[in-house]
C-alpha positions as CSV (number, residue, x, y, z in Angstrom):
1,X,-149.3,53.1,1.4
2,X,-150.5,53.9,-2.1
3,X,-149.4,57.1,-3.8
4,X,-152.4,59.1,-4.8
5,X,-152.3,61.4,-7.9
6,X,-155.2,63.8,-8.2
7,X,-155.8,65.1,-11.7
8,X,-157.7,68.4,-11.3
9,X,-159.4,70.8,-13.7
10,X,-157.8,74.2,-14.0
11,X,-154.5,76.1,-13.9
12,X,-152.9,74.6,-16.9
13,X,-151.5,77.7,-18.7
14,X,-148.3,78.6,-17.0
15,X,-145.8,77.0,-14.6
16,X,-146.7,79.7,-12.0
17,X,-150.4,78.9,-12.2
18,X,-149.7,75.2,-11.9
19,X,-147.4,75.8,-8.9
20,X,-150.1,78.0,-7.2
21,X,-152.7,75.3,-7.8
22,X,-150.6,72.5,-6.4
23,X,-149.6,74.6,-3.3
24,X,-153.3,75.6,-2.7
25,X,-154.7,72.1,-2.9
26,X,-151.7,70.8,-0.8
27,X,-152.4,73.3,2.0
28,X,-156.2,72.6,1.8
29,X,-155.6,68.9,2.2
30,X,-153.1,69.4,5.1
31,X,-155.5,71.7,6.9
32,X,-158.1,68.9,6.5
33,X,-155.9,66.6,8.5
34,X,-154.4,64.7,5.5
35,X,-150.8,65.8,5.9
36,X,-149.6,62.2,5.7
37,X,-152.1,61.2,3.0
38,X,-152.4,64.3,0.8
39,X,-152.4,63.4,-2.8
40,X,-150.0,64.8,-5.4
41,X,-152.1,67.4,-7.3
42,X,-151.7,67.5,-11.1
43,X,-153.2,70.7,-12.6
44,X,-154.5,69.8,-16.1
45,X,-156.1,72.9,-17.5
46,X,-159.5,72.3,-19.0
47,X,-162.0,69.6,-18.1
48,X,-161.3,67.5,-21.1
49,X,-157.5,67.7,-20.4
50,X,-158.1,66.5,-16.8
51,X,-160.2,63.6,-18.0
52,X,-157.7,62.6,-20.7
53,X,-154.7,62.8,-18.3
54,X,-156.7,60.6,-15.8
55,X,-157.6,58.1,-18.5
56,X,-154.0,57.9,-19.7
57,X,-152.8,57.3,-16.1
58,X,-155.3,54.5,-15.8
59,X,-154.1,53.0,-19.1
60,X,-150.5,53.1,-18.0
61,X,-151.3,51.7,-14.6
62,X,-148.2,52.4,-12.6
63,X,-147.8,50.0,-9.7
64,X,-148.4,51.6,-6.3
65,X,-150.0,54.7,-7.8
66,X,-153.7,55.5,-7.5
67,X,-155.1,58.1,-10.0
68,X,-158.1,60.2,-9.0
69,X,-160.1,62.7,-11.1
70,X,-161.5,66.0,-9.7
71,X,-163.5,68.3,-11.9
72,X,-166.4,70.8,-11.5
73,X,-169.8,69.2,-12.0
74,X,-170.8,72.4,-13.9
75,X,-174.5,71.4,-13.4
76,X,-176.6,69.9,-10.7
77,X,-176.0,66.2,-10.0
78,X,-178.9,63.8,-10.1
79,X,-178.9,62.2,-6.7
80,X,-179.6,58.8,-8.3
81,X,-176.4,59.1,-10.5
82,X,-172.9,58.1,-9.6
83,X,-170.1,60.6,-10.5
84,X,-169.3,58.6,-13.6
85,X,-172.9,58.6,-14.7
86,X,-173.1,62.3,-14.3
87,X,-169.9,62.8,-16.3
88,X,-171.1,60.4,-19.0
89,X,-174.5,62.2,-19.3
90,X,-173.0,65.7,-19.2
91,X,-169.6,65.3,-20.9
92,X,-170.0,62.0,-22.7
93,X,-167.0,60.7,-20.8
94,X,-166.7,56.9,-20.3
95,X,-165.3,55.4,-17.2
96,X,-161.9,54.2,-18.3
97,X,-161.2,50.5,-18.2
98,X,-160.1,49.4,-14.6
99,X,-161.4,52.6,-13.0
100,X,-163.8,52.3,-10.1
101,X,-166.7,54.5,-9.0
102,X,-164.6,56.0,-6.2
103,X,-161.8,57.3,-8.5
104,X,-163.8,60.3,-9.7
105,X,-164.9,63.3,-7.6
106,X,-166.8,66.5,-8.3
107,X,-166.7,70.0,-7.0
108,X,-170.4,70.8,-7.1
109,X,-171.3,72.7,-9.0
110,X,-167.9,74.6,-9.2
111,X,-164.9,75.1,-7.0
112,X,-166.1,78.5,-6.0
113,X,-169.1,76.8,-4.3
114,X,-166.6,75.7,-1.7
115,X,-165.7,79.3,-0.9
116,X,-169.3,80.1,0.0
117,X,-169.1,77.6,2.8
118,X,-166.5,79.8,4.6
119,X,-167.9,83.3,4.6
120,X,-165.7,84.4,7.4
121,X,-162.7,83.6,5.2
122,X,-164.1,85.7,2.4
123,X,-164.7,88.7,4.7
124,X,-161.2,88.5,6.1
125,X,-159.6,88.2,2.7
126,X,-161.5,90.9,0.8
127,X,-161.8,93.3,3.8
128,X,-164.2,96.0,4.8
129,X,-165.4,96.6,1.2
130,X,-166.7,93.1,0.9
131,X,-170.5,93.0,0.6
132,X,-171.7,89.7,2.1
133,X,-175.3,90.6,1.5
134,X,-174.9,89.2,-2.0
135,X,-174.3,85.7,-0.6
136,X,-177.7,84.4,0.3
137,X,-178.5,81.9,3.0
138,X,-178.7,79.0,0.5
139,X,-179.8,75.9,2.4
140,X,-178.0,73.5,0.1
141,X,-174.9,75.0,-1.6
142,X,-174.4,72.2,-4.1
143,X,-177.9,73.0,-5.5
144,X,-176.9,76.6,-6.3
145,X,-176.3,77.0,-10.1
146,X,-172.8,77.8,-11.2
147,X,-173.7,81.2,-12.7
148,X,-175.4,82.2,-9.4
149,X,-172.3,81.3,-7.4
150,X,-170.0,83.2,-9.7
151,X,-172.3,86.2,-9.9
152,X,-172.6,86.3,-6.0
153,X,-168.8,86.4,-5.7
154,X,-168.5,89.1,-8.4
155,X,-171.2,91.2,-6.8
156,X,-169.8,90.9,-3.3
157,X,-166.3,91.9,-4.3
158,X,-167.3,94.5,-6.9
159,X,-166.4,97.3,-4.5
160,X,-163.1,95.9,-3.4
161,X,-160.6,98.2,-5.2
162,X,-157.4,96.3,-4.4
163,X,-158.7,92.9,-5.3
164,X,-162.0,91.6,-6.8
165,X,-162.8,87.9,-7.2
166,X,-161.1,86.3,-10.2
167,X,-160.1,82.8,-11.2
168,X,-156.4,82.1,-11.0
169,X,-154.2,83.7,-8.4
170,X,-157.0,84.9,-6.2
171,X,-159.0,81.6,-6.3
172,X,-155.9,79.7,-5.3
173,X,-155.1,82.1,-2.5
174,X,-158.7,81.6,-1.2
175,X,-158.4,77.8,-1.5
176,X,-155.2,77.9,0.5
177,X,-156.9,79.6,3.5
178,X,-160.3,77.9,3.2
179,X,-161.5,75.9,6.2
180,X,-161.9,72.3,4.8
181,X,-164.2,71.4,7.7
182,X,-166.7,74.0,6.8
183,X,-166.6,72.8,3.2
184,X,-167.0,69.2,4.3
185,X,-170.1,70.2,6.4
186,X,-171.7,72.2,3.6
187,X,-170.8,70.1,0.5
188,X,-171.5,66.4,0.4
189,X,-169.3,65.7,-2.6
190,X,-166.3,67.5,-1.0
191,X,-166.9,65.3,2.1
192,X,-166.8,62.2,-0.1
193,X,-163.4,63.3,-1.5
194,X,-161.9,64.1,1.9
195,X,-163.3,61.0,3.5
196,X,-161.9,58.9,0.8
197,X,-158.5,60.5,1.0
198,X,-158.5,59.9,4.7
199,X,-158.9,56.2,4.1
200,X,-156.2,55.8,1.4
């Protein structure tokens, strides 16, 4: 069985943040039924750092190891574009030599989009002060712009005195208790990642 290393955007500042990120993604993948196939998550910090780490792993090419890249799309994805085409148009990233189309995946349009797929989880986590009315019944979550997603989370948790939504510790705590099956049903690009990992 090939060893998968998933180079992800985010959580690159401290050892604690990187540990929280690895744990959160690990639990997410285990809950998705990938306990025996879950990738080793490598938190890389910013988008460019994630891409550069992935490109370096491709260049080194360790035997028995499969590098994958996972970053936010940041914008809507043209349905006629592959992931690499999107990343080339948006970020001017070239597909590294030897990489295939199924080695790059997107959180569309941002990781927080996944949270909107599991509103029960959000209500349970933030408690009675959570205002779900700010989370509209969007028919296609991956078409909701990033600023709209983040604003909805900010508004819905604004009255939560003990914890309001914020990237970092809270976002990883949410990822750890998120229902991957709801995400898979609502977010086609997340489904592509989970299906691919299930076949590795």
